[in-house]
C-alpha positions in Angstrom: -12.6 4.0 -8.6 -10.3 6.3 -9.8 -6.0 5.7 -10.0 -4.7 8.7 -8.9 -1.0 10.7 -9.0 0.3 9.3 -6.2 0.2 4.9 -7.7 1.0 5.6 -10.8 4.4 7.7 -9.3 5.0 4.6 -6.9 5.0 2.0 -10.0 6.8 4.8 -12.4 9.7 4.3 -9.4 9.7 0.9 -9.4 9.2 0.0 -13.4 13.3 1.5 -13.1 14.7 -0.8 -10.4 12.1 -3.9 -10.1 13.4 -6.8 -12.0 10.9 -8.1 -14.1 9.9 -12.0 -13.3 9.2 -10.7 -10.1 5.4 -9.4 -10.1 2.2 -10.4 -12.3 0.6 -7.8 -14.1 -2.8 -7.0 -12.9 -3.9 -3.9 -11.6 -1.9 -0.9 -10.9 -1.7 -0.9 -7.2 0.7 -0.6 -4.5 -0.5 -1.2 -1.3 -0.2 1.1 1.6 -1.7 -0.6 4.5 -4.0 -4.1 4.4 -5.9 -4.4 8.0 -8.2 -7.8 8.1 -10.7 -8.5 4.7 -9.7 -4.6 3.5 -6.3 -3.4 1.4 -5.7 0.5 0.8 -3.8 2.3 -1.7 -1.5 5.6 -1.2 -4.5 7.3 -2.7 -6.9 6.3 0.2 -8.8 3.5 -2.6 -9.8 0.5 -0.5 -10.8 -2.9 -1.9 -12.3 -6.3 -0.2 -9.4 -8.6 -0.6 -11.0 -11.5 -2.5 -7.1 -12.9 -2.9 -5.7 -12.8 0.8 -2.6 -12.2 -1.0 -2.7 -16.0 -2.3 -3.5 -17.9 0.5 -1.0 -16.2 2.6 -3.2 -14.2 5.1 -5.9 -16.5 5.8 -6.7 -15.3 8.8 -6.9 -11.6 7.5 -4.0 -9.2 7.6 -2.3 -7.8 10.4 -5.0 -10.0 13.2 -4.6 -8.2 16.4 -3.9 -11.9 18.3 -1.0 -12.8 15.9 0.5 -9.1 15.3 0.9 -9.1 19.1 2.9 -12.0 19.5 4.6 -11.0 17.2 5.6 -7.8 19.1 6.0 -9.2 22.2 8.9 -12.1 20.6 10.9 -8.8 18.6 11.4 -7.2 22.2 12.9 -11.0 23.4 14.8 -12.2 20.7 15.1 -11.4 16.7 17.1 -14.4 15.5 19.9 -16.8 16.5 20.5 -19.5 13.8 18.6 -22.9 14.5 21.5 -24.8 13.4 23.6 -23.5 16.2 20.8 -22.5 19.1 17.1 -23.7 19.4 14.7 -21.5 20.5 11.4 -22.2 22.6 9.0 -21.4 19.7 10.4 -23.8 16.9 10.5 -26.5 19.5 6.6 -25.4 20.5 5.1 -24.7 16.7 7.0 -28.0 15.7 5.4 -30.5 18.4 1.9 -28.4 17.2 2.3 -29.2 13.6 2.6 -32.9 14.5 -0.5 -32.7 16.1 -2.5 -30.8 13.5 -1.1 -32.8 10.1 -2.8 -36.0 9.1 -1.5 -39.0 9.1 -1.4 -41.8 12.8 2.2 -41.6 13.0 5.4 -40.5 14.8 6.5 -37.2 12.6 9.0 -34.9 12.9 9.2 -31.1 11.5 12.0 -29.5 9.2 11.7 -25.8 8.3 12.4 -23.4 5.7 11.4 -19.9 5.1 8.5 -20.3 1.6 6.7 -23.1 -0.1 9.3 -23.4 -2.6 11.9 -24.5 -0.2 9.8 -26.6 1.3 9.1 -28.4 -1.8 12.7 -28.8 -2.4 13.6 -30.2 0.6 10.8 -32.9 0.6 12.4 -33.8 -2.6 15.8 -34.0 -0.8 14.1 -36.3 2.0 12.5 -38.9 -0.1 15.7 -39.6 -2.2 17.9 -39.5 0.7 15.0 -42.2 2.6 14.4 -44.2 0.0 17.8 -44.2 -1.5 16.0 -44.2 -5.2 16.1 -40.9 -7.9 13.1 -40.4 -10.2 10.6 -38.4 -8.9 6.7 -37.7 -10.4 4.4 -35.0 -10.3 2.2 -33.5 -12.7 1.5 -31.9 -15.3 -0.4 -28.1 -14.9 1.1 -28.5 -11.1 2.8 -25.2 -9.5 4.8 -26.0 -6.8 7.3 -22.9 -6.4 10.4 -21.3 -7.9 13.4 -22.7 -6.4 15.7 -25.0 -8.3 13.4 -28.3 -7.5 10.3 -26.6 -6.9 10.0 -26.0 -10.2 11.6 -28.8 -12.0 8.3 -30.5 -10.4 6.0 -27.9 -11.2 4.5 -28.1 -15.1 2.4 -25.1 -15.7 3.8 -22.2 -17.0 6.6 -22.2 -19.7 8.0 -19.1 -18.9 9.0 -20.5 -15.4 10.9 -22.8 -17.1 12.2 -21.3 -20.4 16.4 -21.0 -20.5 16.5 -22.1 -16.8 17.6 -25.8 -17.9 19.3 -28.3 -16.5 16.7 -28.5 -14.3 16.5 -31.6 -11.8 17.5 -35.0 -13.7 14.6 -38.0 -13.2 11.9 -35.7 -13.1 8.3 -37.4 -15.0 4.9 -35.3 -15.2 1.8 -37.5 -15.3 -2.0 -36.0 -16.2 -3.9 -34.9 -12.9 -7.5 -35.8 -13.5 -9.4 -33.2 -14.8 -13.3 -34.5 -14.7 -14.8 -31.2 -16.3 -12.6 -30.8 -19.0 -12.0 -34.6 -20.2 -14.4 -36.4 -22.2 -14.9 -39.4 -20.0 -16.5 -39.7 -16.5 -15.2 -39.7 -13.8 -14.1 -43.1 -13.1 -12.8 -43.7 -16.6 -10.7 -40.5 -16.4 -9.7 -41.7 -12.7 -8.7 -45.4 -14.5 -7.1 -43.2 -17.3 -4.8 -41.7 -15.4 -3.8 -44.6 -13.0 -2.7 -46.3 -15.9 -0.6 -43.5 -17.5 1.3 -44.3 -13.6 1.5 -47.3 -14.3 2.7 -47.6 -17.8 5.8 -45.1 -16.5 6.7 -47.6 -14.1 6.4 -50.3 -16.4 8.8 -48.5 -18.8 11.3 -45.6 -17.8 10.6 -45.5 -14.3 10.7 -48.2 -12.9 9.4 -48.8 -9.4 12.6 -50.2 -7.5 13.9 -46.3 -9.1 11.0 -44.3 -8.3 10.9 -42.5 -5.0 7.7 -40.8 -4.3 4.9 -38.8 -5.9 4.3 -35.0 -5.6 1.0 -33.5 -5.8 -0.6 -30.9 -4.6 -3.9 -32.3 -3.2 -5.9 -30.0 -4.8 -4.4 -28.3 -8.0 -4.1 -25.0 -7.4 -2.9 -22.8 -9.6 -4.1 -24.7 -12.9 -7.4 -23.5 -11.6 -8.6 -25.7 -8.8 -9.3 -29.1 -10.0 -10.1 -32.0 -7.2 -9.6 -35.1 -7.9 -11.9 -38.1 -7.7 -11.8 -39.9 -4.8 -11.6 -43.0 -7.3 -7.9 -41.8 -8.0 -6.4 -40.6 -4.9 -7.9 -44.4 -3.7 -5.6 -46.3 -6.3 -2.7 -44.1 -6.0 -2.3 -44.8 -2.5 -2.8 -48.4 -3.4 -0.1 -48.1 -6.5 2.5 -46.3 -4.0 2.0 -49.0 -1.7 2.5 -51.6 -3.8 5.3 -50.0 -5.1 6.7 -48.4 -2.0 6.6 -44.6 -3.1 6.2 -41.7 -1.1 3.4 -39.1 -1.6 4.2 -36.3 -0.9 1.9 -33.8 -0.6 2.1 -29.7 -1.2 -0.2 -28.3 1.0 1.3 -24.7 0.9 -1.8 -23.6 -0.8 -4.5 -25.8 0.9 -3.5 -25.2 4.1 -4.6 -24.2 7.2 -7.9 -24.0 7.0 -7.9 -22.9 3.6 -10.2 -25.7 1.9 -12.9 -26.2 5.1 -10.3 -28.9 6.9 -7.0 -27.8 8.4 -5.1 -29.7 5.5 -7.3 -30.4 2.0 -5.8 -34.2 2.4 -8.5 -34.5 4.7 -11.0 -34.2 2.0 -9.5 -37.0 1.1 -8.9 -39.4 3.1 -4.6 -38.8 2.5 -2.1 -39.4 5.3 1.2 -38.3 3.2 4.4 -39.1 3.8 5.4 -35.9 3.3 3.7 -32.8 3.9 5.2 -29.5 2.5 3.9 -26.5 4.3 4.1 -22.4 3.5 1.9 -19.0 2.7 -1.0 -19.7 5.4 1.5 -21.1 7.7 3.0 -17.8 9.7 -0.3 -14.9 8.2 2.6 -13.4 5.8 5.5 -13.9 8.0 8.8 -15.8 6.2 8.0 -19.7 7.3 7.7 -23.4 5.6 8.4 -26.7 7.0 8.1 -30.7 5.9 6.2 -32.5 8.2 6.4 -36.2 7.8 7.3 -39.7 8.7 10.3 -40.1 11.6 11.6 -42.4 10.1 12.2 -39.7 7.0 12.9 -37.1 8.7 16.1 -38.9 10.6 17.6 -39.6 7.5 20.4 -37.8 6.3 22.7 -36.2 8.8 23.0 -31.8 9.5 23.4 -29.8 8.1 21.4 -30.8 5.1 18.5 -29.6 6.6 20.0 -26.3 7.3 19.0 -22.4 6.7 20.7 -19.6 8.3 17.4 -17.9 8.3 15.0 -20.4 9.1 12.4 -20.9 12.2 12.8 -17.1 12.9 11.9 -16.6 16.4 9.1 -14.0 15.1 8.0 -15.9 12.1 7.1 -19.1 14.7 5.6 -16.6 17.4 3.4 -15.5 14.4 2.9 -19.1 13.2 1.1 -19.6 16.5 -0.6 -17.2 17.0 -2.4 -17.9 12.9 -3.0 -21.0 14.8 -4.4 -20.3 18.2 -6.7 -17.8 15.8 -7.8 -20.6 13.6 -8.8 -22.8 16.7 -10.0 -20.2 18.4 -12.6 -18.3 15.9 -13.7 -21.8 14.7 -12.1 -20.8 10.9 -11.2 -24.1 9.9 -15.6 -24.7 10.0 -16.4 -21.2 9.0 -14.0 -21.5 5.8 -16.3 -24.9 4.7 -19.9 -22.8 5.6 -18.9 -19.5 3.9 -17.2 -21.8 1.1 -20.7 -23.2 0.3 -22.6 -20.1 0.1 -20.4 -18.0 -1.8 -20.5 -21.3 -4.3 -24.5 -21.5 -4.5 -23.5 -17.3 -5.6 -21.8 -18.6 -8.3 -24.4 -21.3 -8.9 -27.3 -19.0 -9.2 -25.5 -16.8 -11.4 -25.1 -19.5 -14.0 -28.3 -18.9 -14.8 -28.3 -15.7 -16.5 -24.6 -15.9 -17.3 -23.6 -19.0 -19.7 -19.9 -17.5 -19.3 -19.8 -19.6 -15.8 -18.3 -22.6 -17.0 -17.3 -25.0 -14.0 -17.3 -23.5 -10.1 -15.6 -26.3 -8.2 -13.3 -26.5 -5.3 -13.4 -27.0 -1.4 -14.3 -24.4 1.8 -12.8 -20.4 0.1 -10.2 -22.0 -2.7 -12.9 -21.8 -5.1 -11.9 -22.0 -8.8 -14.9 -20.0 -10.9 -14.0 -21.1 -14.6 -15.4 -18.7 -17.4 -16.0 -20.1 -20.8 -16.2 -18.4 -24.2 -18.8 -21.1 -25.0 -20.5 -23.0 -22.5 -20.9 -26.2 -24.2 -16.9 -26.4 -26.0 -15.9 -25.1 -22.6 -12.7 -23.2 -24.3 -11.4 -21.1 -21.7 -12.1 -17.1 -22.0 -9.0 -15.2 -20.7 -10.7 -11.9 -21.8 -14.0 -12.5 -20.2 -11.9 -13.0 -16.9 -9.6 -10.5 -16.9 -12.8 -7.8 -18.2 -14.9 -9.7 -14.5 -11.9 -8.5 -12.3 -11.2 -5.2 -14.0 -14.6 -4.3 -13.4 -14.8 -5.7 -9.7 -11.0 -4.2 -8.6 -13.4 -0.5 -10.6 -15.8 -1.0 -7.8 -13.8 -2.3 -4.6 -13.3 -5.9 -5.2 -9.8 -7.2 -5.6 -10.5 -10.3 -7.5 -7.9 -12.2 -9.8 -7.6 -15.0 -12.0 -5.0 -18.1 -13.0 -4.8 -20.6 -15.3 -5.7 -18.3 -17.9 -9.3 -18.1 -17.2 -10.4 -19.0 -13.6 -11.8 -16.4 -10.9 -9.6 -17.1 -7.8 -11.6 -16.9 -4.8 -10.0 -17.0 -1.9 -11.0 -13.9 0.8 -9.2 -14.1 4.5 -11.4 -16.8 6.6 -12.1 -14.3 8.7 -13.8 -12.0 6.4 -16.7 -9.7 8.0 -20.7 -10.6 6.6 -20.9 -7.2 6.0 -18.0 -7.4 3.2 -19.0 -10.6 1.9 -22.5 -9.8 1.1 -21.1 -7.0 -0.6 -18.4 -8.4 -2.6 -20.4 -11.0 -3.5 -23.1 -8.1 -5.4 -19.8 -6.4 -7.0 -19.3 -10.1 -8.5 -22.8 -10.2 -10.0 -22.7 -6.4 -11.1 -19.2 -7.1 -12.9 -20.7 -10.0 -14.6 -23.9 -8.4 -15.9 -21.7 -5.2 -16.7 -19.2 -7.4 -19.4 -22.5 -9.6 -20.4 -23.8 -6.3 -21.3 -20.6 -5.0 -23.0 -19.9 -2.4 -20.9 -16.3 -3.0 -20.3 -14.1 -2.1 -23.2 -11.1 -4.0 -24.7 -8.9 -1.7 -24.0 -9.0 -2.3 -20.4 -7.0 -6.7 -21.3 -3.9 -3.8 -22.6 -3.6 -3.8 -18.1 -5.0 -7.0 -17.4 -2.3 -10.1 -18.3 -3.2 -12.5 -15.3 -1.4 -15.7 -14.2 
């Protein structure tokens, strides 16, 4: 696939005006059009999308049901600041979210604009409600780029470098990673719980600790699924010490993992859930859903944002929920995810660069290693695989340095699914046979 004049010219213009912290360098792409499971550039090139705009477009790009609801709304009410006047879409969406999210208890909702501010809001709510200040979060976690979200994140040094001081009273604990641990699953779970207990006995006394912020499946660290034993012990510990559990479902929500929310895989009923990305299929919207008593623990305007709960974004969210329900996308995510996992399992035998295949539904990570025995991650092999896929017509990326990010739309067609899997198999062969030069590493830096 050739990158031709229009793409290059636009990217040269961008380089003159865009701040360097906004984009991650993968491929020289300027998207002109995206429909369903395909994206197209200004030169007529086309790719099968295996990223879904980083799990934003779970329903595919520009789903007609969703865009029609947005068009209808734009002719009626574009926006009014929800701090001063409500609108019907806000109310209906809040009602729907309290029904969909896990937890058999009365709930309420507050809205924002992005997953980052949802996590900030959850932290503020936890402190407001408990009157305690300390927050526990996880090493290798990613929660966003606003100051609160950045403070609880711990995955990328460039995100935090020279940004301090960040929020005080945030402490990081290890997330159980069975694949790279020398311990078995039970032992790794117990080790990580012991780390929390040690903190609670020393610098984070329970009477000072408000909440633990957890991704039910750690996303950008490479799709790490915690053992059930760990989650069970975590719930017990939090109940004992009256510590809230905040589940960051920004990436894992809205059918991505083969459940409406990843917490359901783990029998987890969080006190607060932060939502974003796939909530409105590409429109700016976020939400925090949680126990009613927590959501009424602060006074206005503590949770007010002038542009939150935009009526068009809420219409997109209601359309998103309708599409997921009517098209059976939650179960489809589980079914297709298992087929994709089987595909990579079959590739493991001829290509020992595939170290581990993990995740749920269509949120999968394929860990690329330099050595199958030592499990040493290989950034260069992952980059080359993604580049060759790019050349052959599949938009595939990697994160955590070496983990292929498998996240196509839940609506991906059977034809394009099979085509993409075949292209990925060819990419593994080309990389294994040395057909992808080292020079591509100058272009693909990754995340």
